[in-house]
Each structure stands twice: as C-alpha cells, then as structure tokens.
N, CA, C and O of each residue as an XYZ file, in Angstrom:
472
protein
N      81.102     82.654    120.379
C      82.344     81.951    120.095
C      83.256     82.847    119.272
O      82.826     83.493    118.318
N      84.516     82.870    119.659
C      85.502     83.686    118.956
C      86.081     82.880    117.807
O      86.434     81.711    117.961
N      86.171     83.528    116.655
C      86.833     82.909    115.511
C      87.983     83.795    115.068
O      87.851     85.016    114.987
N      89.106     83.164    114.786
C      90.309     83.845    114.340
C      90.742     83.223    113.025
O      90.894     82.005    112.929
N      90.938     84.049    112.020
C      91.325     83.548    110.703
C      92.613     84.240    110.275
O      92.629     85.434    109.973
N      93.679     83.469    110.256
C      94.989     83.976    109.850
C      95.198     83.728    108.365
O      94.711     82.741    107.815
N      95.917     84.620    107.730
C      96.226     84.474    106.312
C      97.502     85.233    105.984
O      98.015     85.993    106.806
N      98.005     85.020    104.781
C      99.171     85.751    104.323
C     100.468     84.971    104.318
O     101.491     85.471    103.851
N     100.440     83.764    104.829
C     101.648     82.961    104.835
C     101.998     82.452    103.453
O     101.267     82.672    102.487
N     103.122     81.773    103.373
C     103.546     81.229    102.095
C     105.002     80.846    102.121
O     105.642     80.819    103.172
N     105.513     80.550    100.942
C     106.922     80.192    100.775
C     107.683     81.427    100.309
O     107.302     82.070     99.331
N     108.742     81.746    101.004
C     109.525     82.927    100.659
C     111.003     82.593    100.825
O     111.374     81.760    101.652
N     111.829     83.244    100.038
C     113.269     83.036    100.136
C     113.829     83.798    101.342
O     113.243     84.787    101.782
N     114.949     83.341    101.866
C     115.610     84.091    102.946
C     115.836     85.532    102.517
O     116.249     85.811    101.392
N     115.554     86.436    103.442
C     115.658     87.855    103.157
C     114.377     88.467    102.642
O     114.275     89.688    102.524
N     113.406     87.644    102.336
C     112.134     88.139    101.818
C     111.209     88.648    102.895
O     111.551     88.692    104.077
N     110.015     89.035    102.449
C     109.024     89.625    103.354
C     107.662     88.980    103.140
O     107.336     88.494    102.057
N     106.887     88.996    104.206
C     105.494     88.586    104.159
C     104.710     89.468    105.122
O     105.255     89.991    106.094
N     103.426     89.622    104.832
C     102.543     90.329    105.748
C     101.381     89.407    106.116
O     100.568     89.028    105.273
N     101.332     89.066    107.381
C     100.254     88.213    107.873
C      99.091     89.074    108.359
O      99.280     90.179    108.867
N      97.898     88.542    108.190
C      96.684     89.190    108.692
C      95.909     88.209    109.550
O      95.986     86.996    109.354
N      95.172     88.738    110.487
C      94.307     87.905    111.323
C      93.025     88.679    111.590
O      93.036     89.743    112.209
N      91.927     88.124    111.112
C      90.624     88.739    111.308
C      89.879     87.991    112.400
O      89.776     86.765    112.373
N      89.365     88.739    113.356
C      88.609     88.146    114.456
C      87.117     88.395    114.262
O      86.706     89.429    113.736
N      86.329     87.438    114.694
C      84.883     87.617    114.730
C      84.362     87.020    116.023
O      85.013     86.175    116.638
N      83.184     87.466    116.428
C      82.612     86.985    117.676
C      83.092     87.744    118.886
O      82.728     87.413    120.014
N      83.915     88.771    118.665
C      84.429     89.586    119.745
C      84.942     90.883    119.149
O      85.129     90.990    117.937
N      85.167     91.857    119.997
C      85.791     93.092    119.556
C      87.206     93.115    120.123
O      87.384     93.220    121.336
N      88.208     93.018    119.265
C      89.583     92.920    119.739
C      90.083     94.221    120.332
O      91.125     94.233    120.987
N      89.370     95.318    120.120
C      89.854     96.624    120.573
C      90.076     96.678    122.084
O      90.850     97.507    122.563
N      89.410     95.810    122.835
C      89.543     95.865    124.290
C      90.589     94.881    124.821
O      90.762     94.734    126.031
N      91.276     94.217    123.902
C      92.250     93.208    124.312
C      93.644     93.488    123.758
O      93.802     93.974    122.638
N      94.648     93.171    124.570
C      95.985     93.038    124.017
C      95.988     91.793    123.150
O      95.335     90.798    123.465
N      96.725     91.859    122.064
C      96.776     90.746    121.117
C      98.218     90.297    120.927
O      99.157     90.991    121.317
N      98.371     89.147    120.333
C      99.716     88.606    120.135
C      99.760     87.739    118.886
O      98.747     87.220    118.415
N     100.942     87.609    118.384
C     101.239     86.590    117.377
C     102.102     85.533    118.058
O     103.022     85.840    118.816
N     101.776     84.291    117.764
C     102.520     83.148    118.248
C     102.951     82.332    117.029
O     102.399     82.481    115.939
N     103.932     81.480    117.232
C     104.305     80.586    116.150
C     104.725     79.235    116.718
O     105.175     79.121    117.858
N     104.564     78.233    115.891
C     104.957     76.887    116.293
C     105.649     76.213    115.124
O     105.048     75.955    114.081
N     106.923     75.937    115.322
C     107.692     75.209    114.325
C     107.483     73.714    114.534
O     107.115     73.271    115.622
N     107.717     72.963    113.497
C     107.517     71.516    113.551
C     108.366     70.908    114.668
O     109.574     71.133    114.738
N     107.724     70.144    115.526
C     108.435     69.479    116.602
C     108.793     70.356    117.779
O     109.494     69.916    118.691
N     108.323     71.589    117.774
C     108.648     72.518    118.859
C     107.379     73.051    119.505
O     106.283     72.949    118.953
N     107.559     73.618    120.683
C     106.436     74.214    121.377
C     106.068     75.565    120.766
O     106.900     76.250    120.170
N     104.806     75.921    120.932
C     104.370     77.229    120.476
C     105.102     78.310    121.253
O     105.284     78.193    122.464
N     105.524     79.365    120.556
C     106.245     80.452    121.224
C     105.613     81.791    120.892
O     104.980     81.969    119.851
N     105.803     82.712    121.798
C     105.289     84.067    121.633
C     106.236     84.862    120.748
O     107.441     84.907    120.997
N     105.694     85.479    119.726
C     106.500     86.248    118.776
C     106.435     87.744    119.081
O     107.461     88.422    119.134
N     105.229     88.244    119.278
C     105.064     89.686    119.472
C     103.722     89.953    120.139
O     102.774     89.178    120.009
N     103.667     91.075    120.860
C     102.426     91.498    121.495
C     102.139     92.949    121.159
O     103.036     93.717    120.810
N     100.865     93.307    121.271
C     100.463     94.694    121.069
C      99.372     95.009    122.088
O      98.413     94.254    122.247
N      99.538     96.137    122.774
C      98.549     96.530    123.764
C      97.355     97.187    123.088
O      97.365     97.411    121.878
N      96.327     97.495    123.876
C      95.167     98.188    123.322
C      95.558     99.580    122.826
O      94.908    100.135    121.941
N      96.614    100.135    123.396
C      97.079    101.467    122.981
C      98.043    101.400    121.806
O      98.445    102.435    121.273
N      98.419    100.187    121.398
C      99.297    100.056    120.247
C     100.770     99.891    120.565
O     101.605     99.895    119.661
N     101.097     99.747    121.836
C     102.489     99.513    122.209
C     102.867     98.071    121.884
O     102.138     97.135    122.213
N     103.994     97.909    121.246
C     104.411     96.588    120.794
C     105.658     96.102    121.524
O     106.489     96.893    121.972
N     105.764     94.788    121.630
C     106.957     94.125    122.137
C     107.227     92.910    121.286
O     106.311     92.293    120.743
N     108.510     92.573    121.175
C     108.904     91.502    120.290
C     109.866     90.534    120.972
O     110.635     90.909    121.857
N     109.799     89.292    120.536
C     110.814     88.335    120.960
C     112.151     88.794    120.397
O     112.210     89.395    119.324
N     113.218     88.508    121.125
C     114.543     88.941    120.671
C     114.852     88.413    119.273
O     115.549     89.068    118.497
N     114.343     87.251    118.959
C     114.669     86.618    117.682
C     114.074     87.355    116.475
O     114.531     87.165    115.348
N     113.064     88.190    116.704
C     112.426     88.886    115.582
C     112.530     90.404    115.696
O     112.106     91.128    114.794
N     113.078     90.873    116.772
C     113.165     92.322    117.010
C     113.921     92.999    115.876
O     114.989     92.548    115.463
N     113.350     94.078    115.387
C     113.976     94.817    114.303
C     113.608     94.315    112.920
O     113.911     94.965    111.919
N     112.952     93.155    112.859
C     112.583     92.582    111.563
C     111.069     92.507    111.394
O     110.564     92.610    110.277
N     110.350     92.329    112.487
C     108.890     92.183    112.441
C     108.236     93.440    113.001
O     108.788     94.119    113.866
N     107.048     93.729    112.485
C     106.273     94.866    112.978
C     104.818     94.454    113.135
O     104.180     93.982    112.194
N     104.315     94.641    114.337
C     102.952     94.255    114.702
C     102.080     95.512    114.685
O     102.455     96.549    115.232
N     100.922     95.402    114.055
C      99.992     96.531    114.041
C      98.565     96.019    114.162
O      98.296     94.830    113.989
N      97.663     96.936    114.460
C      96.268     96.549    114.611
C      95.364     97.601    113.991
O      95.683     98.790    113.985
N      94.232     97.144    113.469
C      93.202     98.029    112.942
C      91.906     97.619    113.618
O      91.213     96.710    113.159
N      91.588     98.290    114.702
C      90.418     97.899    115.488
C      89.120     98.056    114.699
O      88.172     97.299    114.906
N      89.075     99.020    113.810
C      87.874     99.218    113.009
C      87.589     98.004    112.125
O      86.436     97.696    111.825
N      88.658     97.323    111.715
C      88.516     96.130    110.884
C      88.601     94.843    111.705
O      88.514     93.741    111.163
N      88.772     95.000    113.025
C      88.899     93.830    113.902
C      90.013     92.908    113.427
O      89.872     91.685    113.420
N      91.122     93.523    113.031
C      92.209     92.807    112.372
C      93.547     93.220    112.962
O      93.758     94.380    113.315
N      94.444     92.251    113.062
C      95.828     92.535    113.409
C      96.713     92.052    112.274
O      96.338     91.178    111.493
N      97.899     92.646    112.204
C      98.829     92.355    111.125
C     100.214     92.082    111.702
O     100.564     92.553    112.784
N     100.990     91.304    110.946
C     102.388     91.117    111.286
C     103.199     91.262    110.006
O     103.163     90.396    109.132
N     103.922     92.360    109.908
C     104.826     92.572    108.788
C     106.141     91.910    109.126
O     106.762     92.235    110.137
N     106.567     90.994    108.299
C     107.780     90.236    108.553
C     108.780     90.525    107.429
O     108.527     90.234    106.260
N     109.904     91.095    107.810
C     110.957     91.419    106.850
C     112.212     90.640    107.187
O     112.343     90.086    108.279
N     113.135     90.604    106.234
C     114.417     89.935    106.434
C     114.219     88.541    107.007
O     114.872     88.153    107.975
N     113.319     87.805    106.403
C     112.969     86.486    106.937
C     114.138     85.519    106.865
O     114.947     85.550    105.938
N     114.200     84.660    107.873
C     115.260     83.670    108.000
C     114.644     82.268    108.013
O     113.472     82.114    108.356
N     115.408     81.265    107.649
C     114.870     79.895    107.697
C     114.308     79.532    109.066
O     113.339     78.778    109.155
N     114.895     80.053    110.117
C     114.406     79.739    111.459
C     113.072     80.401    111.785
O     112.496     80.137    112.840
N     112.576     81.253    110.899
C     111.239     81.825    111.075
C     110.155     80.879    110.551
O     108.964     81.145    110.715
N     110.562     79.794    109.933
C     109.610     78.830    109.406
C     108.765     78.240    110.531
O     109.294     77.683    111.493
N     107.450     78.368    110.398
C     106.534     77.905    111.446
C     105.101     78.176    110.994
O     104.866     78.840    109.985
N     104.165     77.655    111.753
C     102.768     78.057    111.611
C     102.543     79.223    112.561
O     102.866     79.142    113.746
N     101.992     80.293    112.039
C     101.775     81.513    112.821
C     100.301     81.655    113.178
O      99.410     81.448    112.354
N     100.082     82.014    114.430
C      98.734     82.188    114.959
C      98.612     83.554    115.637
O      99.564     84.050    116.239
N      97.447     84.138    115.529
C      97.169     85.308    116.360
C      96.223     84.877    117.470
O      95.481     83.905    117.330
N      96.260     85.607    118.562
C      95.352     85.329    119.661
C      95.416     86.475    120.652
O      96.228     87.392    120.534
N      94.563     86.391    121.596
C      94.565     87.344    122.697
C      95.853     87.124    123.516
O      96.429     86.036    123.527
N      96.288     88.219    124.212
C      97.416     88.106    125.105
C      97.031     88.627    126.478
O      96.605     89.775    126.602
N      97.172     87.803    127.514
C      97.474     86.379    127.437
C      96.306     85.609    126.830
O      95.211     86.147    126.666
N      96.547     84.372    126.506
C      95.513     83.582    125.832
C      94.367     83.270    126.786
O      94.505     83.349    128.007
N      93.228     82.912    126.189
C      92.060     82.598    126.995
C      91.031     83.691    126.910
O      91.155     84.717    127.578
N      90.012     83.488    126.097
C      88.931     84.455    125.958
C      87.904     84.223    127.073
O      87.858     83.141    127.658
N      87.101     85.214    127.361
C      86.111     85.030    128.437
C      85.210     83.816    128.240
O      84.727     83.233    129.211
N      84.985     83.437    126.987
C      84.070     82.331    126.717
C      84.795     81.025    126.397
O      84.153     80.008    126.132
N      86.120     81.049    126.419
C      86.836     79.805    126.137
C      88.182     80.046    125.492
O      88.588     81.186    125.266
N      88.864     78.961    125.203
C      90.190     79.014    124.596
C      90.064     78.694    123.111
O      89.912     77.532    122.735
N      90.127     79.719    122.270
C      89.926     79.546    120.840
C      91.200     79.880    120.084
O      91.912     80.829    120.412
N      91.466     79.085    119.076
C      92.608     79.301    118.194
C      92.133     79.153    116.754
O      91.208     78.393    116.468
N      92.774     79.886    115.858
C      92.518     79.725    114.446
C      93.332     78.569    113.891
O      93.979     77.827    114.630
N      93.285     78.434    112.572
C      94.009     77.336    111.923
C      95.474     77.692    111.692
O      96.293     76.830    111.374
N      95.785     78.962    111.856
C      97.148     79.406    111.624
C      97.442     79.559    110.136
O      96.658     79.159    109.275
N      98.586     80.146    109.872
C      99.041     80.298    108.488
C     100.506     79.871    108.419
O     101.329     80.307    109.224
N     100.817     79.023    107.458
C     102.168     78.463    107.352
C     103.108     79.448    106.679
O     102.818     79.980    105.607
N     104.226     79.677    107.324
C     105.311     80.478    106.752
C     106.510     79.567    106.583
O     106.978     78.949    107.539
N     106.996     79.492    105.364
C     108.169     78.674    105.072
C     109.216     79.547    104.413
O     108.975     80.154    103.370
N     110.375     79.601    105.035
C     111.484     80.407    104.522
C     112.566     79.448    104.046
O     113.217     78.768    104.839
N     112.737     79.414    102.748
C     113.672     78.450    102.174
C     114.094     78.903    100.791
O     113.328     79.533    100.062
N     115.323     78.572    100.446
C     115.809     78.870     99.101
C     115.593     77.670     98.190
O     115.938     77.721     97.010
C-alpha cells in the first residue's frame, strides 16, 4: 500500500512563501512522474504542477513563475516551493503520481492546508 504524507502548509500573508513536502512510502517514486494537486473549498481538485522522472517540470498557468517543483528520489520525497502566494492559492495541497492511480490502487494522503490571507 502506498502512503503519501504532505506537510509544510500553513497560514501566510499574500506575497509570502511556503515549501511543501511529500514523503512517499510503500513505493519508490523514482520510477514515476509525480504531481501536486490542490482543492479549494467547494471546487474540484486541480492539477498544479508535474515533474517527470528526469526532472522536467510543468505548471498550471495560474502558478507559472511562482511555484517550483522538485524531487529527491533518494529521500522518496517531492517538494513544492511556493512564492508570491495569492489568496486564490488557498487550498488543500496533495501530491500523487501523475497520472493518478498506483499499480495497487488509488491512494491519496491527507493533504496539507495552505491559507493565504492578510
């Protein structure tokens, strides 16, 4: 069974920064493309950013230039550096495989809440 544990969220003022982490267990993420997703209250989950096994990243237009996705396969961990945060970035953030769906099932972590507010 795959377990994903996200952390690093919190309350930050507009323009601030946060660094999210996601540690995986029960699998080796090095062989998978990974992604960060987010879900704001009352909205559908959306794709924020992806990273290939080679480290190539792509971002949603809404976060391009502000967020940076990285991975440390040795630590089985992915990161999301979020800068210049805006109130519209407020959401629960999740990491997962991209596309979703692990060989043994569909697993999600608890997510980490990011709130951007003055």
